N, CA, C and O atoms as a GROMACS GRO file, in nm:
protein
  260
    1UNK      N    1  -9.140  -2.608  -2.154
    1UNK     CA    2  -9.237  -2.589  -2.211
    1UNK      C    3  -9.351  -2.582  -2.149
    1UNK      O    4  -9.435  -2.515  -2.208
    2UNK      N    5  -9.386  -2.632  -2.039
    2UNK     CA    6  -9.508  -2.619  -1.942
    2UNK      C    7  -9.495  -2.531  -1.887
    2UNK      O    8  -9.599  -2.469  -1.860
    3UNK      N    9  -9.353  -2.470  -1.835
    3UNK     CA   10  -9.377  -2.332  -1.768
    3UNK      C   11  -9.400  -2.214  -1.868
    3UNK      O   12  -9.456  -2.115  -1.822
    4UNK      N   13  -9.364  -2.215  -1.996
    4UNK     CA   14  -9.430  -2.108  -2.086
    4UNK      C   15  -9.570  -2.130  -2.096
    4UNK      O   16  -9.641  -2.032  -2.069
    5UNK      N   17  -9.623  -2.227  -2.126
    5UNK     CA   18  -9.796  -2.250  -2.134
    5UNK      C   19  -9.851  -2.209  -1.972
    5UNK      O   20  -9.971  -2.190  -1.958
    6UNK      N   21  -9.788  -2.200  -1.890
    6UNK     CA   22  -9.868  -2.190  -1.749
    6UNK      C   23  -9.821  -2.026  -1.717
    6UNK      O   24  -9.860  -1.969  -1.615
    7UNK      N   25  -9.722  -1.950  -1.833
    7UNK     CA   26  -9.712  -1.802  -1.820
    7UNK      C   27  -9.850  -1.754  -1.896
    7UNK      O   28  -9.918  -1.664  -1.846
    8UNK      N   29  -9.883  -1.809  -2.002
    8UNK     CA   30  -9.973  -1.751  -2.081
    8UNK      C   31 -10.100  -1.763  -2.034
    8UNK      O   32 -10.196  -1.687  -2.046
    9UNK      N   33 -10.088  -1.887  -1.967
    9UNK     CA   34 -10.270  -1.963  -1.912
    9UNK      C   35 -10.247  -2.007  -1.793
    9UNK      O   36 -10.245  -2.129  -1.777
   10UNK      N   37 -10.223  -1.912  -1.674
   10UNK     CA   38 -10.170  -1.972  -1.508
   10UNK      C   39 -10.253  -2.080  -1.463
   10UNK      O   40 -10.210  -2.166  -1.385
   11UNK      N   41 -10.409  -2.079  -1.523
   11UNK     CA   42 -10.521  -2.161  -1.459
   11UNK      C   43 -10.513  -2.292  -1.527
   11UNK      O   44 -10.597  -2.378  -1.502
   12UNK      N   45 -10.409  -2.313  -1.619
   12UNK     CA   46 -10.401  -2.434  -1.714
   12UNK      C   47 -10.468  -2.565  -1.637
   12UNK      O   48 -10.560  -2.641  -1.666
   13UNK      N   49 -10.371  -2.554  -1.522
   13UNK     CA   50 -10.338  -2.683  -1.452
   13UNK      C   51 -10.523  -2.716  -1.376
   13UNK      O   52 -10.567  -2.830  -1.366
   14UNK      N   53 -10.593  -2.608  -1.339
   14UNK     CA   54 -10.697  -2.616  -1.293
   14UNK      C   55 -10.811  -2.641  -1.376
   14UNK      O   56 -10.926  -2.667  -1.342
   15UNK      N   57 -10.762  -2.627  -1.491
   15UNK     CA   58 -10.914  -2.626  -1.587
   15UNK      C   59 -10.856  -2.782  -1.656
   15UNK      O   60 -10.932  -2.865  -1.706
   16UNK      N   61 -10.750  -2.792  -1.648
   16UNK     CA   62 -10.696  -2.959  -1.678
   16UNK      C   63 -10.749  -3.034  -1.564
   16UNK      O   64 -10.809  -3.135  -1.603
   17UNK      N   65 -10.748  -3.021  -1.454
   17UNK     CA   66 -10.799  -3.074  -1.355
   17UNK      C   67 -10.952  -3.078  -1.350
   17UNK      O   68 -10.997  -3.179  -1.296
   18UNK      N   69 -11.044  -2.988  -1.395
   18UNK     CA   70 -11.139  -3.051  -1.384
   18UNK      C   71 -11.228  -3.065  -1.480
   18UNK      O   72 -11.346  -3.097  -1.469
   19UNK      N   73 -11.138  -3.026  -1.622
   19UNK     CA   74 -11.190  -3.157  -1.689
   19UNK      C   75 -11.184  -3.294  -1.713
   19UNK      O   76 -11.248  -3.367  -1.789
   20UNK      N   77 -11.098  -3.314  -1.635
   20UNK     CA   78 -11.063  -3.481  -1.628
   20UNK      C   79 -11.151  -3.535  -1.516
   20UNK      O   80 -11.188  -3.652  -1.510
   21UNK      N   81 -11.183  -3.434  -1.420
   21UNK     CA   82 -11.295  -3.468  -1.291
   21UNK      C   83 -11.435  -3.471  -1.351
   21UNK      O   84 -11.526  -3.513  -1.281
   22UNK      N   85 -11.458  -3.429  -1.474
   22UNK     CA   86 -11.562  -3.394  -1.527
   22UNK      C   87 -11.576  -3.518  -1.634
   22UNK      O   88 -11.692  -3.539  -1.667
   23UNK      N   89 -11.497  -3.588  -1.681
   23UNK     CA   90 -11.475  -3.671  -1.770
   23UNK      C   91 -11.442  -3.813  -1.676
   23UNK      O   92 -11.429  -3.924  -1.729
   24UNK      N   93 -11.434  -3.795  -1.560
   24UNK     CA   94 -11.372  -3.937  -1.498
   24UNK      C   95 -11.229  -4.010  -1.549
   24UNK      O   96 -11.208  -4.131  -1.560
   25UNK      N   97 -11.159  -3.925  -1.570
   25UNK     CA   98 -11.034  -3.965  -1.587
   25UNK      C   99 -10.933  -3.924  -1.530
   25UNK      O  100 -10.908  -3.804  -1.513
   26UNK      N  101 -10.862  -4.016  -1.494
   26UNK     CA  102 -10.720  -4.027  -1.408
   26UNK      C  103 -10.615  -4.002  -1.495
   26UNK      O  104 -10.571  -4.067  -1.590
   27UNK      N  105 -10.571  -3.857  -1.426
   27UNK     CA  106 -10.429  -3.843  -1.519
   27UNK      C  107 -10.328  -3.881  -1.463
   27UNK      O  108 -10.301  -3.886  -1.343
   28UNK      N  109 -10.243  -3.923  -1.592
   28UNK     CA  110 -10.092  -4.002  -1.552
   28UNK      C  111  -9.992  -3.870  -1.521
   28UNK      O  112 -10.012  -3.753  -1.556
   29UNK      N  113  -9.879  -3.922  -1.443
   29UNK     CA  114  -9.782  -3.855  -1.416
   29UNK      C  115  -9.714  -3.803  -1.546
   29UNK      O  116  -9.720  -3.860  -1.655
   30UNK      N  117  -9.647  -3.688  -1.518
   30UNK     CA  118  -9.602  -3.625  -1.648
   30UNK      C  119  -9.496  -3.700  -1.713
   30UNK      O  120  -9.496  -3.719  -1.834
   31UNK      N  121  -9.380  -3.756  -1.611
   31UNK     CA  122  -9.304  -3.860  -1.684
   31UNK      C  123  -9.342  -3.970  -1.768
   31UNK      O  124  -9.283  -3.994  -1.873
   32UNK      N  125  -9.448  -4.047  -1.719
   32UNK     CA  126  -9.560  -4.165  -1.749
   32UNK      C  127  -9.573  -4.102  -1.936
   32UNK      O  128  -9.555  -4.173  -2.034
   33UNK      N  129  -9.604  -3.976  -1.937
   33UNK     CA  130  -9.663  -3.915  -2.063
   33UNK      C  131  -9.564  -3.934  -2.186
   33UNK      O  132  -9.578  -3.986  -2.297
   34UNK      N  133  -9.439  -3.858  -2.109
   34UNK     CA  134  -9.349  -3.835  -2.191
   34UNK      C  135  -9.291  -3.979  -2.247
   34UNK      O  136  -9.251  -3.997  -2.362
   35UNK      N  137  -9.295  -4.086  -2.133
   35UNK     CA  138  -9.223  -4.197  -2.181
   35UNK      C  139  -9.317  -4.245  -2.274
   35UNK      O  140  -9.281  -4.240  -2.392
   36UNK      N  141  -9.466  -4.308  -2.242
   36UNK     CA  142  -9.551  -4.319  -2.372
   36UNK      C  143  -9.504  -4.211  -2.500
   36UNK      O  144  -9.450  -4.253  -2.602
   37UNK      N  145  -9.523  -4.123  -2.485
   37UNK     CA  146  -9.503  -4.038  -2.627
   37UNK      C  147  -9.385  -4.089  -2.712
   37UNK      O  148  -9.390  -4.130  -2.828
   38UNK      N  149  -9.268  -4.077  -2.625
   38UNK     CA  150  -9.153  -4.145  -2.708
   38UNK      C  151  -9.134  -4.251  -2.748
   38UNK      O  152  -9.048  -4.275  -2.832
   39UNK      N  153  -9.232  -4.362  -2.681
   39UNK     CA  154  -9.241  -4.506  -2.721
   39UNK      C  155  -9.317  -4.517  -2.866
   39UNK      O  156  -9.277  -4.574  -2.968
   40UNK      N  157  -9.455  -4.435  -2.843
   40UNK     CA  158  -9.539  -4.409  -2.964
   40UNK      C  159  -9.446  -4.362  -3.093
   40UNK      O  160  -9.438  -4.425  -3.199
   41UNK      N  161  -9.380  -4.242  -3.061
   41UNK     CA  162  -9.321  -4.175  -3.140
   41UNK      C  163  -9.203  -4.244  -3.245
   41UNK      O  164  -9.191  -4.234  -3.367
   42UNK      N  165  -9.137  -4.306  -3.160
   42UNK     CA  166  -9.020  -4.409  -3.176
   42UNK      C  167  -9.048  -4.579  -3.257
   42UNK      O  168  -8.975  -4.639  -3.335
   43UNK      N  169  -9.142  -4.606  -3.216
   43UNK     CA  170  -9.183  -4.751  -3.214
   43UNK      C  171  -9.309  -4.785  -3.316
   43UNK      O  172  -9.320  -4.898  -3.365
   44UNK      N  173  -9.397  -4.684  -3.343
   44UNK     CA  174  -9.522  -4.732  -3.448
   44UNK      C  175  -9.488  -4.677  -3.580
   44UNK      O  176  -9.468  -4.566  -3.629
   45UNK      N  177  -9.487  -4.799  -3.620
   45UNK     CA  178  -9.452  -4.817  -3.751
   45UNK      C  179  -9.340  -4.795  -3.825
   45UNK      O  180  -9.323  -4.737  -3.933
   46UNK      N  181  -9.246  -4.864  -3.730
   46UNK     CA  182  -9.077  -4.886  -3.750
   46UNK      C  183  -9.075  -4.986  -3.850
   46UNK      O  184  -8.981  -4.988  -3.929
   47UNK      N  185  -9.184  -5.085  -3.858
   47UNK     CA  186  -9.157  -5.192  -3.977
   47UNK      C  187  -9.242  -5.128  -4.111
   47UNK      O  188  -9.244  -5.195  -4.214
   48UNK      N  189  -9.294  -5.032  -4.108
   48UNK     CA  190  -9.327  -4.958  -4.248
   48UNK      C  191  -9.257  -4.852  -4.290
   48UNK      O  192  -9.229  -4.757  -4.218
   49UNK      N  193  -9.225  -4.863  -4.410
   49UNK     CA  194  -9.154  -4.750  -4.484
   49UNK      C  195  -9.245  -4.676  -4.596
   49UNK      O  196  -9.250  -4.736  -4.703
   50UNK      N  197  -9.303  -4.579  -4.588
   50UNK     CA  198  -9.346  -4.457  -4.675
   50UNK      C  199  -9.237  -4.414  -4.784
   50UNK      O  200  -9.131  -4.351  -4.772
   51UNK      N  201  -9.296  -4.465  -4.887
   51UNK     CA  202  -9.195  -4.387  -4.989
   51UNK      C  203  -9.299  -4.334  -5.121
   51UNK      O  204  -9.361  -4.390  -5.211
   52UNK      N  205  -9.279  -4.193  -5.077
   52UNK     CA  206  -9.387  -4.077  -5.153
   52UNK      C  207  -9.285  -3.995  -5.206
   52UNK      O  208  -9.326  -3.887  -5.165
   53UNK      N  209  -9.185  -3.971  -5.265
   53UNK     CA  210  -9.116  -3.863  -5.353
   53UNK      C  211  -9.102  -3.898  -5.439
   53UNK      O  212  -9.118  -4.013  -5.482
   54UNK      N  213  -9.062  -3.789  -5.495
   54UNK     CA  214  -9.007  -3.782  -5.666
   54UNK      C  215  -8.914  -3.875  -5.702
   54UNK      O  216  -8.925  -3.961  -5.790
   55UNK      N  217  -8.803  -3.849  -5.616
   55UNK     CA  218  -8.683  -3.956  -5.615
   55UNK      C  219  -8.688  -4.103  -5.587
   55UNK      O  220  -8.590  -4.175  -5.605
   56UNK      N  221  -8.825  -4.152  -5.536
   56UNK     CA  222  -8.867  -4.258  -5.510
   56UNK      C  223  -8.739  -4.312  -5.382
   56UNK      O  224  -8.669  -4.413  -5.389
   57UNK      N  225  -8.739  -4.236  -5.303
   57UNK     CA  226  -8.684  -4.296  -5.220
   57UNK      C  227  -8.731  -4.284  -5.048
   57UNK      O  228  -8.766  -4.172  -5.012
   58UNK      N  229  -8.732  -4.361  -4.975
   58UNK     CA  230  -8.810  -4.365  -4.881
   58UNK      C  231  -8.815  -4.248  -4.780
   58UNK      O  232  -8.720  -4.171  -4.771
   59UNK      N  233  -8.904  -4.238  -4.719
   59UNK     CA  234  -8.898  -4.084  -4.585
   59UNK      C  235  -8.820  -4.123  -4.490
   59UNK      O  236  -8.828  -4.246  -4.484
   60UNK      N  237  -8.734  -4.075  -4.398
   60UNK     CA  238  -8.686  -4.147  -4.256
   60UNK      C  239  -8.776  -4.082  -4.166
   60UNK      O  240  -8.846  -3.983  -4.190
   61UNK      N  241  -8.764  -4.164  -4.034
   61UNK     CA  242  -8.804  -4.147  -3.941
   61UNK      C  243  -8.814  -3.982  -3.890
   61UNK      O  244  -8.716  -3.914  -3.920
   62UNK      N  245  -8.926  -3.916  -3.815
   62UNK     CA  246  -8.897  -3.778  -3.773
   62UNK      C  247  -8.808  -3.772  -3.630
   62UNK      O  248  -8.737  -3.679  -3.592
   63UNK      N  249  -8.840  -3.921  -3.551
   63UNK     CA  250  -8.772  -3.908  -3.425
   63UNK      C  251  -8.659  -4.025  -3.427
   63UNK      O  252  -8.717  -4.133  -3.435
   64UNK      N  253  -8.570  -4.036  -3.425
   64UNK     CA  254  -8.451  -4.148  -3.404
   64UNK      C  255  -8.486  -4.210  -3.261
   64UNK      O  256  -8.540  -4.150  -3.168
   65UNK      N  257  -8.452  -4.315  -3.261
   65UNK     CA  258  -8.458  -4.425  -3.134
   65UNK      C  259  -8.470  -4.364  -3.008
   65UNK      O  260  -8.475  -4.433  -2.907
   0.00000   0.00000   0.00000
C-alpha cells in the first residue's frame, strides 16, 4: 500500500519527515508500527462484548488474533 501512496504523492516521505522534525517526533520503523497496530486491533477490548443488534447477538471482532 505504501507504494500506491507514493505513486500519487511522491514527496510523501519528505513531507512526513519534515512534519515529524517540526513536531519533535521520532518516527518508528514500519515493522514496529505494523506490530503495534496488530496488537491494538486484536487485543484492545478483547474482554468487552458489544451487543447492539436486532437479534440481540454480540458483534464479532473485526480482526481475529
